[in-house]
N, C-alpha and C positions, 0 to 999 in steps of 0.2 A: 648172574645172567643179565645182560644189558637190557635196559628198559626199551619197550617198543614205542614210547612216546618221546617226541623231540624235546630237548631241554630248552625252555623259554628263557631268553636273556632278561636280566633285571631291567625294567623300564626306567630310563633316566627321568628325573623330575625337573630338568632344566634343558634349555638349548640356547644357542648363541643368536643374538639379535642386534641390530643397529637401528636406532631411532633418531629422528630430528624433531626439534621443537623449541619452545620458549620456557624458561624457568618461571613458574608461577610463584614459587616460594622456596626458600632453602632454610633448613634448620641444622645448625652445626653444633656437634657435641665434641667431647674430648677425643673419643676414639672412633666416632662414626659420624657421618652426615647424611641427611635425607633431603632430597629435592623433589618437588612436585613439578612434573613436566607436562606441558600441553601443546597440541598442534592445531587446535580448533575443531578437530573431528569429533570430540566428545566433551560432554560437560564435566565428566570426572577426569582428574589428572592421573598420570602414571607416576608411581612412586619409584624413585631411583635411590639406591643405597650406595654411598661413596665413602672413600676414605677422606680424612681431613685435608690431605694434600690434593686430592682430586676436586674437592669442593672449593679450593682457593680460586678466587676470581668469579665465582658464581654469585649472582644476585637476582632479584626479581626483574624479569625482562630480558635476561641474557639469552641469546640464541646459541644452541649447542647441538652437537652430534655426539651421541653416547653409544658405545658398543659394550656388550657384556652378556651375562648369563640371565636368562628369563627363568625365574624360580618361583616356587610357591612361597607365599608370604606367611610368616607366623603371626602377623597382625590381624586384626578383625576388620579393618576398614577396606582391605583389598585382598583379592584371592592370590594375586601374583605381584611380583616386584622385579625390578631390573637391578642386578648387582653389577655396577660399572667396572669395566676393565680399562677402557679408553675414553677419555673426555676431550673433545675438541671445541674450543670457542669459535663461533662463526660470526665474524664481524665485530665491530667495536660496540661498546655499551657503556654509557655514562650513568653509573648507578646513582651518583649523587643527585643528579637533576631529573632522573626518570620519574614522571608524575604518577604512574600507576603502581600502587603497593597492595599488599595483602590486607586490605581493609575495605570498608564500605565507602564508595564514592557517590556523591549525589548526582542525579541526572544533570542538574544545572552545571556542575563542574565538568562533567564528561562532555557536555556540548561545546566546551571551550577547546577541547582537544579531539576533534572528530577523526583526525588521522591516526590516533592511537587507540581510540575508544573500542574499535572492533576486536582488539586483543583480549578484552575481558571475556571470560567464558560465556557469560549470558548474552553478550553482544554477538559473539561468534555463532551462538545458537540461533539468533535472529537472522543471521545471514543464511544459515542452512534452512530455516523455516521459509524464508523468501524463495529460495531455490526450489524447495519441495512444492510450495503452493503454485509457482509458475509451471512446474512440471505437471502437476495434477490438472491445472486448467488447460494446458496444451493438450493433454490426453483427452479431456472431456470434449473440447471443441473438435479435435480430430475424429473422435468417435461419432460426432454428430454432423460430420461433413462440412464443417466451417473451414474457410480458407484464411490462414493467417496473413496479414498484410502489414506494410510499413508506410503509413501515410506521412506526409511532410511535417516537419517541425516549424518551418517558416511558412507563413500564410499571408494572404492578402485581406483576410476578413476576420472580424470578431464574431465567432459563432454565437456566443451567448448575448451579444449586443449590450453588454454591461460596461464596456470601455475599459475594463481592468486588464489591459494588455501591455506587454513589453514591446517597444518599438525596436526593430533591427536596423542598425546603421553601421556603415563601415567607417574606419578611421579616415579623416580627411588626408588626402595625399597629393593635392594639387593646389595651386594658388595663382593669383594674378597680381600684377604690380600696377598700382595706380600711378597717375602722373606725378603724385607727390613722393613716389618711391615707397609707399606703404604696401606691405605684403598682405593680401586678403585671401583667406582660404575659401575655396569653392565648396558649396554645400550641395553637390549633386547627389541624388539618391542612387545607391548601388543598383537597385532594381527598378529605377526610373520613377518609382512612387513609394510611399511609405509601406513597409511590411512589418509583420508582427510575429512574435513567438506564439504558437498555437495555444488556445485555451481549451480546445476540444478537437478531436479528429472526426467528429460526427459527419460534418458536411462532406469530407473527402471519402469517408466510408460509404456514404450513400451512393456516391459515384461508382465506387468499386463493387458494391453489392449488386449493382445492375449488370455486372458482367459475369458473376459466378453465383449469385443468389444469396450466399451467406458468408459474411466476413467478420473477422475480429482482429483486434490489435491490443498490444500492451505497450503504450508509448509515453514518453515524457510530456508533461503538460505544464503550462506556466500561467500564473495569475498574479498580476500586479495589485493584489488586494492588500491594503494596509491593515490586516487583521493580526492581532497578537494573541491567538488563542491556541490551546493544545490540539485543535483539530485542523489548523490551517498551515499550509506551506506555500511558498512562492514557486517552487519546482517540485512536482510530484508525478506519480505514474497513474495513468488512467487505463482501465480495462474497458474497452468499448466494442460493441458488436452491432451489426445491422443485418436484418433479414428481409428479403423481398417476398412479395406475394402473400402478405398477411394483412388483414384488415381487422384483426382481433387483438385488443390489448392483452387479453388473458394469455395469449400464446407467448407474448414477450415476457410477461411476469413469470409464467411457468418455466421459461428458459432460464431466467435468473435464479429461480428457486431450485431447479434441478442442478444448476451449475454449482451453487454454493453448498447444497446438500452433499454433492459429490466431494467437494473440497474438504468439508468438515469431516466426512466419513473417512477419507484417506488420512487426515490428520489424526483422528482418534485411534487408528490402527497402526500408526507409524512409530518408529523409534524416536523421531524428533518430538512427536506429541508426548511420548512417555517422558522424555527429558524435560520438556517444558513444565509438565506437571511436577516432576521431581524438583525443578528449580523453584517452584512456588510452594513446595512443602515446608513444614516447620524446620526441617533439618537444614535447608538452604536459605531460609528467610528469617534469620534472627535479627537482621537490621530492619529499620523502617523502610517500607517499600514505596513510599510516596504515591499511594493510591494504586499500586500494581495489584491486579486481581489475584485472589488466592487460587489454590488448586481446585477447590470446590466451585468457585465462581467460574473458572475456565471449563470445568466439566459441564456445568449448567449451560454455558454459552455454546459449547460444541454440540451438546445433545440437542439443544433447541434448534440450532442451524441444521443438524442432521435429520431432524424430524420432518414429518410430512404435514401437508395442509396448513400452510401459513395463513394467518388471517388477512383478509382484504377488506378495506374500509374506505368508503368514499370520503373526500374532503369535507363535504357537507355534514356527514354523520360524525366525523372527527370533531368538527366545530361544536356540534350539538353535545357531544360527550364532554368536551372541555368546559362548555358553558354550564352544564349540569354539575360538573365538579366544583365550579365557582359557587354555584347556588348552595352546594352542600358544605361549603366552608373552605374549599381548596383555594389557596392564594397564588396568583401568578403575577410576575412583574409586568408582563404585557397582557392586556386584555385579549382573550380569544374572540375574534369576531369574523364573520363571513366577509371574504374579500381581502383579508390580510394574510400575509405569509405566516406559516407556522414558525414560531421561535423554538430555540433549542429546548427550553423548559416545557413547551407544549409537546414536542416530539418525545422527550424523555417520559413524560406522563403517559402518552399513548403507547409507547413501546413497552412500558412496564405493566400497565393496567390491561391493555388489550392483548398484547403478545403473550404474556405469561411465560416469558423465557424464549419464545419464538420471534423471529423477525416478522414485521408486519408491513403490508403495502397500503399506502394512502393514495387513492386514485381520484381522477376527475377534478382537478383544481380549476378555479376560475381562470378564464382565458387571459385576463388582464395582468395576472401576476406570473405568467409563464412565457416561455420563449416563443418567438414568432412562427417557428416551423412546426408547431404541434397541431395535429388534426383535431377537429371538434369531436366531442364525445358522441357516440352513435346511439346512445340510449335516451329516449324521451325523459326517463326518470332522472337522468343526470343533468338536465337542463333546468334553469330557473328563470323566472320572469325578470330578475334583476341582473342577468348576465349569462353569457355562454360559458360552458366549461369545455375543457380539452381532454382528449384521451391520453392521459399521462399518469405516471405513478412516481412516488418516492418510496424507497425501501428504508425502513427504520429498524435499528437494532437496539436492544436495551443498553443503557449507559452511554453509548457512542452517538446515538441519534442517526442522522441520515448517512447511509452507506452507498446508495445507488439511486439513480433516477433514469426514467425512460419514457418513451411515448410512441404513439403512431405519428408518422410524419405526414404533413399536408402534401399530397402528391398532385393536386390539381393546381395548375399554374395561375389561374385567375384568383382563386382563394388565397394562394400563397402570396401573391402580389398585394392583395388587399391587407393581409396581415402585416406585411413589411411596411406598408404605408402607415398603418396604425401606430407602429412602433418607431416611425421616423427613420427607417433603414433605406428608403428609396432616395437616392441622390444621383440624378441623371448627369452624365458627363457631357463633354462638348459635342459628342456624336449622338446624343440622345439615348445612350445605353445606360443600364443600371450599373453604377460603379461597383466594383469588387465582387458583387454577388450575381453578375450576369450569368456566369457559368453554372451557378446553382439553379437559376431559373431554367437554363437549358436542359437540366435533368428532367424537368417537368414537360418541357416542350417536345422532347424527342423520346417517345416511348416510355413514359412514366408508369410505374406500377404502385399499388398500395404497399407500404413497407413500414417498418418500425425498428426500434433498437433501444439500447441503453448504454449508460456509462457508469462505471463503478470505481470509486476511489480505492486504488489497490493498496496504498500505504495505510489507509484507514482500515481496510480489511485485515491487514497484518497486525495493526494495533489492537483490533478487536480479538483476533484469534490468539494473540500472545499475551493479552492482558496488560500491555503497556499503555498507560493512560494518555501519554503525550505522543502524538504522531512524529514529533521531531526525534524521538528516541528509537524509532524503528527504521529510520532512514540513515544511510551511512554518512552522507554529507548534507545535512539539512540546510535549506535556504529559506529564510522567512524575512519579513519586513525589518530592515536594518541589519541583517546578519547574512554574510556569505564569507566564511572565514578561510576556506581553502578549496 
């Protein structure tokens, strides 16, 4: 009697696939060869099983297209593997001179080949981290009704007033001939007067915020600062935001705190976060890591940033803590004293001892060591007999130090003009106008409102989240003093 149940076909353990990628390594034996293939989408490679003939011409770095059967693997390191049927080499590859091999390369060496460095799995992971963090920030600002904007790169002013700017000039393309026959190049300015690469988009964001209320940008920024430290670049990205109709510094700090808490939370729950921790585990970190944070260190960083209620400490209280530390035997290269800028060693001490794993805000710095556009502190307790303080903050994180800074902006034209005079920024032109920053004063002259904002070093944020100690190693093509390779 025939069965009333349909006969189930035997399920196949393989199916046909075609993959593209780069050979990370190849191991050739007498009867079989194994290749590790990667395309940047995952930290782990795909194992390909080939015949010795198919493996001919394959070496680390070769670009290939391989078709074959996707099958369960008898090995313990992977669940499945690809049994090659067709192997096609894509493009030429000089195996003899290819600088990336299956071994540990120091960050210093990799910085000499920035065009090839992203092919290393850990560096490809950093690119995916950058993309995810941008996506999470875009989502956060969209949910809070911020308008994303694109302020200019070329500007007429030095926002910070420090003079560390790159001047923009066109190549000379005209000349005159003297009576002697000598050719002399004309030195006309392309924009009629000197212009610069922006050091901050803040001033332009203030103008844009007064049209839609809340704006943000993630833009390239340039500093001609001759600093050769792991925290400085000549070209980097700044995340900046401005909000109108606020006269409370707490609201700006809360915005920063919520934004970074959201970013850390997304990272903790993501596949990329899982891969970063895996890359920092003992299994993947047998070589010296040059100060790279361990998986446990990263877990502490992410948890601290994802936690609530970050400490907020005034500059005056921070100086008191530092001076008490000195009295208790702590040694600093630079003496902590009121009226002086906090040095990196001071910031590290405060971040580790006050924050206890969380980021911390240092608020209300003396006016004389901060930028001209900052509004005075509104609390009597924040004022001292030996000088006025301003409503500003620096955000410090353990190990890295300063990550972001913000303030309330001086929205009253007379007070702003006085501040500009104190810092030597008032330079009347031939028409009696304030050169370069006349438009900025106009923002106060025509319907000004209380407002504030912040700027965050985006590449520093990636350095902190990834555990990479040198910011040059989280940027694809880093530029710093004396180096611009490609």
